[in-house]
C-alpha beads as a LAMMPS data file, in Angstrom:
LAMMPS data file: protein, C-alpha beads

316 atoms
315 bonds

1 atom types
1 bond types

-500.0 500.0 xlo xhi
-500.0 500.0 ylo yhi
-500.0 500.0 zlo zhi

Masses

1 110.0

Atoms # bond

1 1 1 -355.080 -371.014 -121.996
2 1 1 -352.187 -368.806 -120.721
3 1 1 -351.707 -365.167 -121.010
4 1 1 -348.323 -365.630 -123.195
5 1 1 -350.181 -368.313 -125.388
6 1 1 -352.764 -366.149 -126.430
7 1 1 -350.785 -363.457 -127.486
8 1 1 -349.160 -365.912 -129.778
9 1 1 -353.047 -366.490 -131.162
10 1 1 -353.321 -362.878 -131.522
11 1 1 -350.560 -360.953 -132.748
12 1 1 -349.885 -357.304 -133.071
13 1 1 -351.271 -357.120 -136.448
14 1 1 -354.543 -359.192 -135.830
15 1 1 -355.274 -357.097 -133.392
16 1 1 -355.136 -354.005 -135.714
17 1 1 -355.859 -355.399 -138.916
18 1 1 -358.003 -358.488 -137.970
19 1 1 -359.235 -358.809 -141.218
20 1 1 -361.793 -361.616 -141.480
21 1 1 -360.640 -364.648 -143.533
22 1 1 -364.313 -364.472 -145.220
23 1 1 -364.687 -364.315 -148.625
24 1 1 -367.115 -361.185 -147.998
25 1 1 -365.978 -358.473 -146.419
26 1 1 -368.548 -355.548 -145.360
27 1 1 -367.678 -353.627 -148.221
28 1 1 -368.490 -356.299 -150.511
29 1 1 -371.910 -357.318 -148.512
30 1 1 -372.919 -353.459 -148.299
31 1 1 -372.979 -353.300 -152.148
32 1 1 -375.177 -354.444 -154.630
33 1 1 -374.698 -358.206 -155.881
34 1 1 -372.486 -358.335 -158.851
35 1 1 -373.687 -357.230 -162.120
36 1 1 -376.512 -356.021 -160.576
37 1 1 -378.263 -359.039 -160.977
38 1 1 -381.472 -360.058 -159.401
39 1 1 -381.949 -362.688 -156.312
40 1 1 -384.051 -364.410 -154.746
41 1 1 -386.118 -363.664 -151.497
42 1 1 -387.100 -367.547 -150.916
43 1 1 -384.020 -370.126 -151.460
44 1 1 -385.804 -373.689 -150.938
45 1 1 -383.562 -376.551 -149.344
46 1 1 -384.177 -380.146 -149.814
47 1 1 -387.375 -381.675 -147.534
48 1 1 -385.753 -382.792 -144.371
49 1 1 -382.675 -380.918 -144.806
50 1 1 -383.114 -378.966 -140.875
51 1 1 -380.616 -376.202 -141.783
52 1 1 -379.267 -374.014 -138.935
53 1 1 -375.821 -371.901 -140.137
54 1 1 -375.350 -370.216 -143.151
55 1 1 -372.327 -368.514 -144.955
56 1 1 -372.224 -366.717 -148.328
57 1 1 -369.304 -366.128 -150.765
58 1 1 -368.734 -363.163 -152.853
59 1 1 -370.197 -364.587 -156.125
60 1 1 -373.766 -365.348 -154.137
61 1 1 -373.065 -368.469 -153.323
62 1 1 -375.222 -369.439 -150.281
63 1 1 -373.543 -372.648 -148.082
64 1 1 -376.145 -374.399 -145.650
65 1 1 -375.700 -376.701 -142.616
66 1 1 -378.086 -379.518 -141.991
67 1 1 -378.799 -380.332 -138.168
68 1 1 -380.258 -383.364 -139.396
69 1 1 -376.995 -385.645 -140.670
70 1 1 -374.178 -382.746 -141.326
71 1 1 -374.945 -382.301 -145.038
72 1 1 -373.722 -379.131 -146.130
73 1 1 -375.897 -377.580 -149.102
74 1 1 -374.960 -374.678 -151.547
75 1 1 -377.265 -372.665 -152.957
76 1 1 -376.880 -370.144 -156.186
77 1 1 -378.726 -366.447 -154.837
78 1 1 -379.493 -365.586 -158.268
79 1 1 -381.033 -368.265 -159.814
80 1 1 -382.016 -370.423 -156.061
81 1 1 -380.645 -373.701 -157.653
82 1 1 -378.365 -375.624 -155.397
83 1 1 -377.453 -379.119 -154.273
84 1 1 -375.380 -381.130 -151.337
85 1 1 -371.778 -380.496 -152.334
86 1 1 -370.800 -382.499 -148.954
87 1 1 -372.132 -385.241 -147.688
88 1 1 -371.914 -385.325 -143.970
89 1 1 -370.751 -387.547 -140.882
90 1 1 -373.871 -388.301 -139.416
91 1 1 -373.698 -385.585 -137.083
92 1 1 -374.789 -382.480 -136.977
93 1 1 -373.071 -379.339 -138.728
94 1 1 -374.214 -375.781 -137.061
95 1 1 -372.696 -373.085 -137.596
96 1 1 -370.272 -372.250 -140.682
97 1 1 -367.673 -369.858 -142.565
98 1 1 -366.355 -369.899 -145.105
99 1 1 -362.507 -368.522 -145.997
100 1 1 -360.651 -366.718 -148.502
101 1 1 -359.094 -370.010 -149.518
102 1 1 -362.725 -371.482 -150.462
103 1 1 -362.740 -373.749 -147.151
104 1 1 -365.770 -374.054 -144.788
105 1 1 -365.023 -374.596 -141.090
106 1 1 -367.855 -375.593 -139.448
107 1 1 -369.179 -376.367 -135.984
108 1 1 -370.311 -380.010 -135.376
109 1 1 -372.818 -379.809 -132.583
110 1 1 -372.849 -382.738 -130.305
111 1 1 -370.094 -384.175 -131.691
112 1 1 -367.411 -381.667 -130.033
113 1 1 -366.191 -381.355 -133.590
114 1 1 -364.989 -378.903 -135.988
115 1 1 -363.909 -379.765 -139.243
116 1 1 -362.556 -377.758 -142.956
117 1 1 -364.327 -378.899 -145.823
118 1 1 -363.455 -377.854 -149.209
119 1 1 -366.183 -375.500 -150.754
120 1 1 -365.283 -377.139 -154.565
121 1 1 -364.955 -380.507 -154.159
122 1 1 -366.660 -381.389 -150.838
123 1 1 -363.904 -382.879 -149.598
124 1 1 -362.829 -382.518 -145.966
125 1 1 -359.495 -381.138 -145.194
126 1 1 -359.302 -381.670 -141.592
127 1 1 -361.121 -382.658 -138.388
128 1 1 -360.353 -381.533 -135.039
129 1 1 -362.163 -383.051 -131.757
130 1 1 -362.534 -379.851 -129.959
131 1 1 -363.781 -381.070 -126.548
132 1 1 -364.438 -385.195 -125.050
133 1 1 -366.471 -383.773 -122.566
134 1 1 -370.924 -382.702 -123.455
135 1 1 -370.704 -380.152 -125.288
136 1 1 -372.625 -378.383 -128.733
137 1 1 -370.194 -376.872 -130.501
138 1 1 -372.595 -374.033 -132.137
139 1 1 -371.277 -371.891 -134.441
140 1 1 -367.376 -369.922 -135.780
141 1 1 -366.144 -366.615 -136.912
142 1 1 -363.446 -366.675 -138.852
143 1 1 -359.892 -364.029 -137.818
144 1 1 -356.453 -363.342 -139.350
145 1 1 -354.933 -365.742 -137.634
146 1 1 -357.964 -368.377 -137.091
147 1 1 -361.494 -369.502 -136.470
148 1 1 -363.026 -369.351 -132.674
149 1 1 -365.747 -371.612 -132.380
150 1 1 -368.168 -371.825 -129.476
151 1 1 -369.447 -373.873 -127.134
152 1 1 -373.346 -374.018 -125.942
153 1 1 -373.001 -376.892 -123.206
154 1 1 -369.528 -375.216 -121.381
155 1 1 -368.121 -372.003 -120.560
156 1 1 -365.555 -371.753 -122.743
157 1 1 -364.509 -370.878 -126.761
158 1 1 -361.743 -373.205 -128.853
159 1 1 -359.616 -371.713 -131.149
160 1 1 -358.303 -373.073 -134.428
161 1 1 -355.253 -371.453 -135.567
162 1 1 -354.638 -370.910 -139.047
163 1 1 -351.117 -369.843 -140.916
164 1 1 -350.415 -367.012 -142.289
165 1 1 -350.778 -368.877 -146.008
166 1 1 -353.538 -370.415 -145.039
167 1 1 -352.093 -374.101 -143.727
168 1 1 -354.386 -375.782 -141.085
169 1 1 -352.950 -376.596 -137.754
170 1 1 -352.251 -379.694 -136.411
171 1 1 -354.997 -381.007 -132.986
172 1 1 -352.004 -380.317 -130.501
173 1 1 -352.643 -376.460 -131.778
174 1 1 -356.088 -376.113 -130.645
175 1 1 -356.092 -374.291 -127.832
176 1 1 -358.938 -373.600 -124.968
177 1 1 -360.235 -370.517 -123.971
178 1 1 -362.161 -369.920 -120.695
179 1 1 -365.132 -367.743 -120.087
180 1 1 -364.800 -365.926 -117.477
181 1 1 -365.072 -362.787 -115.543
182 1 1 -368.982 -361.469 -116.091
183 1 1 -369.994 -364.599 -118.042
184 1 1 -372.934 -366.487 -115.857
185 1 1 -373.551 -370.414 -117.030
186 1 1 -377.251 -371.754 -116.687
187 1 1 -378.572 -374.735 -117.044
188 1 1 -379.487 -375.211 -120.956
189 1 1 -378.012 -373.270 -124.330
190 1 1 -375.236 -370.823 -123.311
191 1 1 -372.814 -369.366 -125.841
192 1 1 -374.423 -369.234 -129.094
193 1 1 -373.550 -366.654 -131.865
194 1 1 -369.759 -365.009 -132.086
195 1 1 -368.885 -362.433 -134.088
196 1 1 -365.660 -359.753 -134.000
197 1 1 -366.616 -356.337 -132.751
198 1 1 -366.669 -353.302 -134.850
199 1 1 -362.970 -352.625 -134.561
200 1 1 -361.932 -356.182 -134.826
201 1 1 -360.114 -356.190 -131.781
202 1 1 -362.195 -358.686 -129.589
203 1 1 -365.107 -361.118 -129.645
204 1 1 -368.931 -360.672 -129.134
205 1 1 -370.578 -363.760 -128.170
206 1 1 -374.547 -363.813 -127.153
207 1 1 -375.506 -366.258 -124.366
208 1 1 -378.978 -367.936 -125.503
209 1 1 -380.660 -368.139 -122.680
210 1 1 -379.596 -365.204 -120.554
211 1 1 -379.982 -362.604 -123.122
212 1 1 -376.697 -361.271 -122.543
213 1 1 -374.204 -360.212 -125.280
214 1 1 -370.439 -360.214 -123.810
215 1 1 -366.984 -358.924 -124.861
216 1 1 -364.802 -361.696 -124.880
217 1 1 -361.012 -360.185 -124.956
218 1 1 -358.899 -363.328 -125.220
219 1 1 -355.644 -360.712 -124.823
220 1 1 -356.194 -359.429 -121.595
221 1 1 -358.287 -362.638 -120.563
222 1 1 -361.846 -361.053 -120.163
223 1 1 -365.312 -361.749 -120.506
224 1 1 -366.913 -358.545 -120.170
225 1 1 -371.034 -357.429 -120.286
226 1 1 -371.794 -355.559 -123.338
227 1 1 -373.518 -352.517 -122.090
228 1 1 -376.871 -352.319 -124.401
229 1 1 -378.856 -349.807 -122.172
230 1 1 -381.241 -352.511 -120.739
231 1 1 -381.586 -354.104 -123.711
232 1 1 -381.593 -358.017 -123.478
233 1 1 -381.544 -360.472 -126.601
234 1 1 -383.198 -363.313 -125.577
235 1 1 -383.168 -366.698 -127.733
236 1 1 -379.990 -364.768 -129.323
237 1 1 -378.502 -367.091 -132.057
238 1 1 -376.288 -366.301 -134.724
239 1 1 -374.674 -362.795 -134.938
240 1 1 -373.494 -360.364 -138.079
241 1 1 -371.408 -356.604 -137.802
242 1 1 -370.986 -354.471 -140.866
243 1 1 -369.633 -351.584 -140.048
244 1 1 -370.966 -349.972 -136.559
245 1 1 -374.244 -352.382 -136.591
246 1 1 -375.068 -355.120 -134.957
247 1 1 -377.907 -357.893 -135.944
248 1 1 -378.676 -360.314 -133.813
249 1 1 -380.984 -362.918 -134.826
250 1 1 -383.573 -363.917 -131.999
251 1 1 -384.680 -367.021 -133.630
252 1 1 -387.987 -368.101 -130.814
253 1 1 -388.739 -365.071 -131.522
254 1 1 -388.721 -364.210 -135.013
255 1 1 -386.662 -361.553 -135.105
256 1 1 -383.570 -359.453 -135.592
257 1 1 -382.465 -357.198 -133.535
258 1 1 -380.219 -354.255 -134.890
259 1 1 -377.850 -352.310 -132.756
260 1 1 -375.344 -349.464 -133.382
261 1 1 -372.050 -351.049 -131.661
262 1 1 -369.758 -348.629 -130.509
263 1 1 -366.307 -349.713 -132.111
264 1 1 -364.824 -351.168 -129.303
265 1 1 -368.249 -353.500 -128.891
266 1 1 -368.114 -352.324 -125.096
267 1 1 -371.873 -350.768 -125.392
268 1 1 -373.883 -350.437 -128.073
269 1 1 -377.674 -349.046 -128.428
270 1 1 -380.835 -350.785 -130.120
271 1 1 -382.068 -349.112 -133.229
272 1 1 -384.235 -351.470 -134.788
273 1 1 -385.678 -355.072 -135.306
274 1 1 -386.503 -356.602 -138.661
275 1 1 -389.197 -359.201 -139.352
276 1 1 -390.640 -360.979 -141.775
277 1 1 -393.713 -363.344 -142.353
278 1 1 -391.778 -365.688 -143.994
279 1 1 -389.964 -366.559 -140.548
280 1 1 -390.044 -369.815 -139.030
281 1 1 -387.828 -369.623 -136.196
282 1 1 -384.566 -368.110 -138.278
283 1 1 -381.248 -368.891 -136.848
284 1 1 -378.421 -367.846 -138.150
285 1 1 -377.836 -364.544 -140.882
286 1 1 -375.395 -363.534 -143.514
287 1 1 -375.318 -360.875 -145.568
288 1 1 -375.293 -360.688 -149.711
289 1 1 -375.765 -357.233 -151.436
290 1 1 -378.606 -355.090 -149.436
291 1 1 -379.834 -358.568 -148.103
292 1 1 -380.250 -360.435 -145.301
293 1 1 -380.342 -364.329 -145.527
294 1 1 -381.763 -366.200 -142.889
295 1 1 -382.492 -370.018 -142.652
296 1 1 -385.326 -371.508 -141.172
297 1 1 -384.846 -374.151 -139.042
298 1 1 -388.600 -374.766 -137.790
299 1 1 -387.648 -375.953 -134.369
300 1 1 -391.327 -375.677 -133.487
301 1 1 -392.178 -378.198 -136.436
302 1 1 -391.666 -381.816 -136.015
303 1 1 -389.085 -382.600 -138.228
304 1 1 -389.814 -385.665 -141.066
305 1 1 -387.907 -386.418 -144.453
306 1 1 -390.781 -384.650 -145.670
307 1 1 -390.608 -381.521 -143.462
308 1 1 -389.719 -378.407 -146.114
309 1 1 -387.266 -375.867 -145.308
310 1 1 -385.874 -372.773 -147.079
311 1 1 -383.956 -369.811 -146.543
312 1 1 -385.580 -366.445 -146.326
313 1 1 -384.249 -362.889 -147.895
314 1 1 -384.979 -359.642 -146.281
315 1 1 -384.246 -356.213 -147.057
316 1 1 -381.719 -354.795 -144.427

Bonds

1 1 1 2
2 1 2 3
3 1 3 4
4 1 4 5
5 1 5 6
6 1 6 7
7 1 7 8
8 1 8 9
9 1 9 10
10 1 10 11
11 1 11 12
12 1 12 13
13 1 13 14
14 1 14 15
15 1 15 16
16 1 16 17
17 1 17 18
18 1 18 19
19 1 19 20
20 1 20 21
21 1 21 22
22 1 22 23
23 1 23 24
24 1 24 25
25 1 25 26
26 1 26 27
27 1 27 28
28 1 28 29
29 1 29 30
30 1 30 31
31 1 31 32
32 1 32 33
33 1 33 34
34 1 34 35
35 1 35 36
36 1 36 37
37 1 37 38
38 1 38 39
39 1 39 40
40 1 40 41
41 1 41 42
42 1 42 43
43 1 43 44
44 1 44 45
45 1 45 46
46 1 46 47
47 1 47 48
48 1 48 49
49 1 49 50
50 1 50 51
51 1 51 52
52 1 52 53
53 1 53 54
54 1 54 55
55 1 55 56
56 1 56 57
57 1 57 58
58 1 58 59
59 1 59 60
60 1 60 61
61 1 61 62
62 1 62 63
63 1 63 64
64 1 64 65
65 1 65 66
66 1 66 67
67 1 67 68
68 1 68 69
69 1 69 70
70 1 70 71
71 1 71 72
72 1 72 73
73 1 73 74
74 1 74 75
75 1 75 76
76 1 76 77
77 1 77 78
78 1 78 79
79 1 79 80
80 1 80 81
81 1 81 82
82 1 82 83
83 1 83 84
84 1 84 85
85 1 85 86
86 1 86 87
87 1 87 88
88 1 88 89
89 1 89 90
90 1 90 91
91 1 91 92
92 1 92 93
93 1 93 94
94 1 94 95
95 1 95 96
96 1 96 97
97 1 97 98
98 1 98 99
99 1 99 100
100 1 100 101
101 1 101 102
102 1 102 103
103 1 103 104
104 1 104 105
105 1 105 106
106 1 106 107
107 1 107 108
108 1 108 109
109 1 109 110
110 1 110 111
111 1 111 112
112 1 112 113
113 1 113 114
114 1 114 115
115 1 115 116
116 1 116 117
117 1 117 118
118 1 118 119
119 1 119 120
120 1 120 121
121 1 121 122
122 1 122 123
123 1 123 124
124 1 124 125
125 1 125 126
126 1 126 127
127 1 127 128
128 1 128 129
129 1 129 130
130 1 130 131
131 1 131 132
132 1 132 133
133 1 133 134
134 1 134 135
135 1 135 136
136 1 136 137
137 1 137 138
138 1 138 139
139 1 139 140
140 1 140 141
141 1 141 142
142 1 142 143
143 1 143 144
144 1 144 145
145 1 145 146
146 1 146 147
147 1 147 148
148 1 148 149
149 1 149 150
150 1 150 151
151 1 151 152
152 1 152 153
153 1 153 154
154 1 154 155
155 1 155 156
156 1 156 157
157 1 157 158
158 1 158 159
159 1 159 160
160 1 160 161
161 1 161 162
162 1 162 163
163 1 163 164
164 1 164 165
165 1 165 166
166 1 166 167
167 1 167 168
168 1 168 169
169 1 169 170
170 1 170 171
171 1 171 172
172 1 172 173
173 1 173 174
174 1 174 175
175 1 175 176
176 1 176 177
177 1 177 178
178 1 178 179
179 1 179 180
180 1 180 181
181 1 181 182
182 1 182 183
183 1 183 184
184 1 184 185
185 1 185 186
186 1 186 187
187 1 187 188
188 1 188 189
189 1 189 190
190 1 190 191
191 1 191 192
192 1 192 193
193 1 193 194
194 1 194 195
195 1 195 196
196 1 196 197
197 1 197 198
198 1 198 199
199 1 199 200
200 1 200 201
201 1 201 202
202 1 202 203
203 1 203 204
204 1 204 205
205 1 205 206
206 1 206 207
207 1 207 208
208 1 208 209
209 1 209 210
210 1 210 211
211 1 211 212
212 1 212 213
213 1 213 214
214 1 214 215
215 1 215 216
216 1 216 217
217 1 217 218
218 1 218 219
219 1 219 220
220 1 220 221
221 1 221 222
222 1 222 223
223 1 223 224
224 1 224 225
225 1 225 226
226 1 226 227
227 1 227 228
228 1 228 229
229 1 229 230
230 1 230 231
231 1 231 232
232 1 232 233
233 1 233 234
234 1 234 235
235 1 235 236
236 1 236 237
237 1 237 238
238 1 238 239
239 1 239 240
240 1 240 241
241 1 241 242
242 1 242 243
243 1 243 244
244 1 244 245
245 1 245 246
246 1 246 247
247 1 247 248
248 1 248 249
249 1 249 250
250 1 250 251
251 1 251 252
252 1 252 253
253 1 253 254
254 1 254 255
255 1 255 256
256 1 256 257
257 1 257 258
258 1 258 259
259 1 259 260
260 1 260 261
261 1 261 262
262 1 262 263
263 1 263 264
264 1 264 265
265 1 265 266
266 1 266 267
267 1 267 268
268 1 268 269
269 1 269 270
270 1 270 271
271 1 271 272
272 1 272 273
273 1 273 274
274 1 274 275
275 1 275 276
276 1 276 277
277 1 277 278
278 1 278 279
279 1 279 280
280 1 280 281
281 1 281 282
282 1 282 283
283 1 283 284
284 1 284 285
285 1 285 286
286 1 286 287
287 1 287 288
288 1 288 289
289 1 289 290
290 1 290 291
291 1 291 292
292 1 292 293
293 1 293 294
294 1 294 295
295 1 295 296
296 1 296 297
297 1 297 298
298 1 298 299
299 1 299 300
300 1 300 301
301 1 301 302
302 1 302 303
303 1 303 304
304 1 304 305
305 1 305 306
306 1 306 307
307 1 307 308
308 1 308 309
309 1 309 310
310 1 310 311
311 1 311 312
312 1 312 313
313 1 313 314
314 1 314 315
315 1 315 316
């Protein structure tokens, strides 16, 4: 993608504001649940579901995508009750995020696709073929201008622009951004979780195979390894930025590493790690109230129609 086109995608307003399209802002995530209501510590998912991604709206509804068939399950965090609100296309639903228009942007794994789903009706509003090469569209972050998706098998990101009023783009408007400079592509899964830097001027992407965190600046066309003081994040999966804190889910380690980040995202300092006896290979993370919610993917457990799955809450 040319610098000129990237500049169009990232307007000056986006660089100064870069307010996420998500229904949950950092301030909302830091506050208590609406009305101070109780939140469940364990959300049971349907047997055989195979969860991976999670996103939570401002009312405390969590949306979880299925690796098994792409179904999307909605659960009330206050009661634990839930149901499938959108049947999948038969291919995985991996990372997902909800925007202020109550739409879910969903990464399509090996299908090479991304789709947009109405979180109320479950209707697929748009579907995009991001690539026809061997790929795994893994995670997504929403910015003021659109949605960025990672590809774990190709050294590139995909940008799906969204209009100021929420208008979805034509397929011809999708852009591909190559990861270069410091980026090291190895065998296996590479680019995984993605988030915005604390100052909202760039992106953070973790390479789960090398354990390296990168700062990706689409305007400057730069991919720079973040200075974490020598700390690596092997098995890095979902990322979450709240204020200056970065939470990195390390799936096979059953751990969430916490870093205090520079606002620019060029550097960070390891602060702590969170874990839980309830963890069974958590993959991604979303915040609500004073808690973090993580789906247990249970990758080391053979998936069957009867395999049990859940979302675990921990204090943050």
